[in-house]
N, CA, C and O of each residue as an XYZ file, in Angstrom:
272
protein
N     109.034    123.490    148.749
C     109.507    122.126    148.842
C     110.216    121.717    147.554
O     111.209    120.991    147.589
N     109.705    122.183    146.424
C     110.322    121.840    145.140
C     111.770    122.346    145.092
O     112.660    121.651    144.600
N     111.999    123.568    145.610
C     113.344    124.129    145.634
C     114.292    123.235    146.426
O     115.447    123.059    146.040
N     113.814    122.674    147.523
C     114.634    121.796    148.357
C     115.088    120.576    147.571
O     116.252    120.185    147.668
N     114.203    119.969    146.801
C     114.568    118.793    146.008
C     115.558    119.153    144.905
O     116.484    118.390    144.628
N     115.369    120.295    144.283
C     116.317    120.745    143.254
C     117.685    120.982    143.885
O     118.710    120.619    143.308
N     117.702    121.583    145.055
C     118.951    121.832    145.768
C     119.668    120.524    146.076
O     120.884    120.435    145.912
N     118.937    119.519    146.516
C     119.546    118.225    146.818
C     120.146    117.582    145.579
O     121.223    116.989    145.646
N     119.467    117.694    144.463
C     119.963    117.095    143.220
C     121.214    117.804    142.724
O     122.151    117.154    142.259
N     121.238    119.117    142.817
C     122.389    119.876    142.334
C     123.538    119.886    143.326
O     124.688    120.090    142.936
N     123.253    119.673    144.572
C     124.286    119.709    145.601
C     125.388    118.704    145.379
O     126.541    118.971    145.717
N     125.066    117.556    144.820
C     126.079    116.549    144.559
C     127.076    116.982    143.514
O     128.214    116.513    143.518
N     126.678    117.871    142.613
C     127.569    118.334    141.553
C     128.532    119.403    142.059
O     129.446    119.796    141.333
N     128.348    119.876    143.275
C     129.192    120.930    143.810
C     130.246    120.404    144.770
O     130.950    121.189    145.404
N     130.365    119.081    144.885
C     131.318    118.494    145.814
C     131.720    117.099    145.357
O     131.004    116.443    144.601
N     132.881    116.663    145.832
C     133.341    115.290    145.588
C     132.958    114.450    146.800
O     132.987    114.929    147.934
N     132.607    113.217    146.554
C     132.336    112.295    147.648
C     133.327    111.148    147.553
O     133.431    110.483    146.521
N     134.055    110.923    148.645
C     135.086    109.892    148.667
C     135.034    109.188    150.011
O     135.215    109.814    151.055
N     134.788    107.897    149.983
C     134.700    107.078    151.202
C     133.720    107.664    152.214
O     133.993    107.689    153.414
N     132.574    108.136    151.717
C     131.520    108.636    152.586
C     131.704    110.061    153.086
O     130.872    110.553    153.849
N     132.764    110.728    152.677
C     132.992    112.111    153.086
C     132.832    113.021    151.879
O     133.027    112.596    150.740
N     132.478    114.274    152.134
C     132.246    115.253    151.077
C     133.346    116.308    151.117
O     133.689    116.826    152.180
N     133.891    116.616    149.943
C     134.979    117.586    149.830
C     134.626    118.649    148.799
O     133.973    118.354    147.797
N     135.053    119.878    149.041
C     134.819    120.995    148.122
C     135.878    120.997    147.022
O     136.906    120.328    147.132
N     135.613    121.754    145.969
C     136.562    121.873    144.870
C     137.920    122.370    145.375
O     137.989    123.337    146.134
N     138.982    121.712    144.954
C     140.375    122.010    145.318
C     140.706    121.714    146.781
O     141.808    122.026    147.232
N     139.788    121.126    147.521
C     140.083    120.752    148.906
C     141.006    119.535    148.902
O     140.821    118.610    148.111
N     142.000    119.543    149.789
C     142.950    118.435    149.889
C     142.823    117.749    151.241
O     142.424    118.366    152.228
N     143.166    116.466    151.275
C     143.167    115.698    152.506
C     144.184    114.575    152.369
O     144.611    114.236    151.265
N     144.565    114.005    153.502
C     145.512    112.894    153.512
C     144.739    111.594    153.651
O     143.860    111.469    154.505
N     145.068    110.636    152.814
C     144.398    109.336    152.800
C     145.403    108.250    153.181
O     146.488    108.164    152.607
N     145.028    107.428    154.155
C     145.850    106.298    154.611
C     147.254    106.716    155.044
O     148.186    105.915    154.972
N     147.414    107.953    155.488
C     148.704    108.489    155.927
C     149.791    108.340    154.869
O     150.979    108.369    155.190
N     149.386    108.180    153.596
C     150.365    107.948    152.538
C     150.133    108.795    151.293
O     151.071    109.041    150.535
N     148.898    109.244    151.070
C     148.577    109.961    149.841
C     147.905    111.290    150.146
O     147.048    111.372    151.026
N     148.289    112.318    149.426
C     147.613    113.612    149.485
C     146.609    113.604    148.341
O     146.996    113.504    147.177
N     145.329    113.709    148.659
C     144.249    113.645    147.680
C     143.682    115.044    147.462
O     143.792    115.917    148.322
N     143.066    115.239    146.280
C     142.487    116.539    145.947
C     141.187    116.344    145.180
O     141.099    115.487    144.302
N     140.183    117.140    145.515
C     138.892    117.143    144.826
C     138.963    118.124    143.664
O     139.403    119.261    143.831
N     138.528    117.679    142.483
C     138.486    118.548    141.305
C     137.087    118.475    140.707
O     136.606    117.390    140.380
N     136.428    119.631    140.562
C     135.093    119.699    139.970
C     135.211    120.431    138.637
O     135.746    121.538    138.569
N     134.711    119.806    137.592
C     134.790    120.355    136.242
C     133.613    121.304    135.984
O     132.590    121.209    136.662
N     133.744    122.211    135.019
C     132.655    123.149    134.701
C     131.345    122.460    134.307
O     130.269    123.030    134.491
N     131.425    121.243    133.768
C     130.209    120.536    133.357
C     129.519    119.830    134.522
O     128.500    119.169    134.320
N     130.061    119.958    135.750
C     129.438    119.359    136.924
C     130.022    118.020    137.325
O     129.726    117.522    138.412
N     130.844    117.427    136.476
C     131.466    116.157    136.850
C     132.580    116.428    137.863
O     133.100    117.541    137.941
N     132.933    115.421    138.623
C     133.982    115.582    139.615
C     134.880    114.362    139.624
O     134.519    113.295    139.129
N     136.062    114.543    140.199
C     137.011    113.444    140.331
C     137.911    113.723    141.524
O     138.065    114.866    141.955
N     138.489    112.680    142.039
C     139.523    112.832    143.052
C     140.830    112.420    142.405
O     140.866    111.512    141.574
N     141.892    113.085    142.786
C     143.190    112.752    142.223
C     144.228    112.714    143.329
O     144.094    113.393    144.347
N     145.257    111.920    143.120
C     146.381    111.889    144.049
C     147.288    113.050    143.660
O     147.823    113.078    142.552
N     147.460    114.001    144.562
C     148.288    115.169    144.261
C     149.688    115.036    144.838
O     150.581    115.810    144.493
N     149.884    114.058    145.715
C     151.210    113.860    146.286
C     151.273    112.616    147.151
O     150.259    111.992    147.463
N     152.484    112.280    147.524
C     152.716    111.164    148.443
C     153.233    111.739    149.755
O     153.941    112.746    149.762
N     152.878    111.102    150.858
C     153.305    111.554    152.173
C     154.356    110.575    152.685
O     154.096    109.377    152.798
N     155.542    111.091    152.993
C     156.628    110.248    153.482
C     156.412    109.948    154.966
O     155.587    110.594    155.612
N     157.144    108.975    155.510
C     156.978    108.653    156.937
C     157.218    109.846    157.872
O     156.650    109.896    158.962
N     158.054    110.807    157.455
C     158.278    111.982    158.305
C     157.301    113.119    157.991
O     157.520    114.263    158.388
N     156.200    112.786    157.262
C     155.084    113.695    156.947
C     155.416    114.747    155.882
O     154.674    115.717    155.729
N     156.508    114.572    155.153
C     156.828    115.459    154.041
C     155.956    115.077    152.854
O     155.791    113.892    152.562
N     155.397    116.067    152.168
C     154.560    115.803    150.995
C     155.411    115.968    149.738
O     156.045    117.002    149.530
N     155.411    114.928    148.909
C     156.124    114.949    147.638
C     155.075    115.032    146.540
O     154.270    114.115    146.377
N     155.082    116.127    145.788
C     154.079    116.342    144.743
C     154.263    115.358    143.599
O     155.389    115.043    143.212
N     153.146    114.874    143.060
C     153.200    113.986    141.894
C     152.560    114.635    140.678
O     152.540    114.041    139.600
N     152.034    115.852    140.838
C     151.412    116.553    139.718
C     152.472    117.312    138.940
O     153.226    118.104    139.505
N     152.523    117.063    137.645
C     153.468    117.752    136.782
C     152.665    118.611    135.823
O     151.792    118.100    135.122
N     152.943    119.894    135.779
C     152.224    120.810    134.897
C     153.220    121.435    133.933
O     154.293    121.884    134.335
N     152.855    121.460    132.666
C     153.724    122.033    131.635
C     153.177    123.352    131.176
O     153.766    123.996    130.308
């Protein structure tokens, strides 16, 4: 039983939670038919969601992430 409680506590650090849904690291989804969202989990266990692109009315995704 103790293992189950430890699993529950650590399970939250392995996923992002956004609007009641759970997403895995690097998983993407469309929000409000306008934004492409992405789950990012850091090595220290923290997580964040980021807007990775915008979705046009014709469903084309325009990336907003710039990497140098």
